[in-house]
C-alpha positions in Angstrom: 23.0 59.1 -7.7 19.8 60.8 -6.1 18.3 64.1 -8.1 16.5 65.8 -5.4 13.5 68.0 -6.0 15.9 70.9 -4.5 18.1 70.9 -7.7 20.7 68.9 -5.8 22.1 65.8 -6.5 23.2 63.0 -3.4 25.1 59.8 -3.6 23.4 57.2 -2.2 25.7 54.4 -1.4 25.5 51.0 0.8 28.6 51.6 2.7 28.8 49.0 6.0 28.8 49.4 8.7 28.8 53.0 8.3 25.5 53.6 6.1 23.1 50.4 5.3 21.3 50.8 1.9 21.4 47.3 0.5 18.6 48.2 -2.0 20.8 50.4 -3.9 22.5 47.1 -5.4 20.2 46.0 -7.4 17.8 47.7 -9.7 14.5 46.9 -8.6 15.8 48.0 -5.0 16.5 51.3 -6.7 13.3 51.4 -8.7 11.5 50.4 -5.3 12.7 53.6 -3.4 12.2 56.6 -6.3 10.0 59.3 -4.6 11.2 58.4 -1.0 12.3 61.6 0.8 15.9 62.4 1.4 17.4 65.4 3.5 19.4 67.5 1.7 22.0 68.3 3.7 23.1 71.1 0.9 20.0 72.6 1.6 21.2 73.0 4.9 24.3 74.1 4.5 22.9 76.9 2.1 24.7 75.3 -1.2 23.6 76.7 -4.3 21.6 74.3 -7.0 23.3 72.0 -8.4 21.4 71.9 -11.5 18.8 74.5 -13.3 15.4 74.2 -11.5 13.1 72.5 -13.8 
């Protein structure tokens, strides 16, 4: 589960053949992707925040 700067959460899964994210399988792979930008589909839909802003 990714915590996004916009106060939303987003599941990030490795689910071939639809989504190939082999880096989610290992702790080192997940660590290597910290800070990587993700498109927030909840923001695009106008959804309220999942948590309070920090």
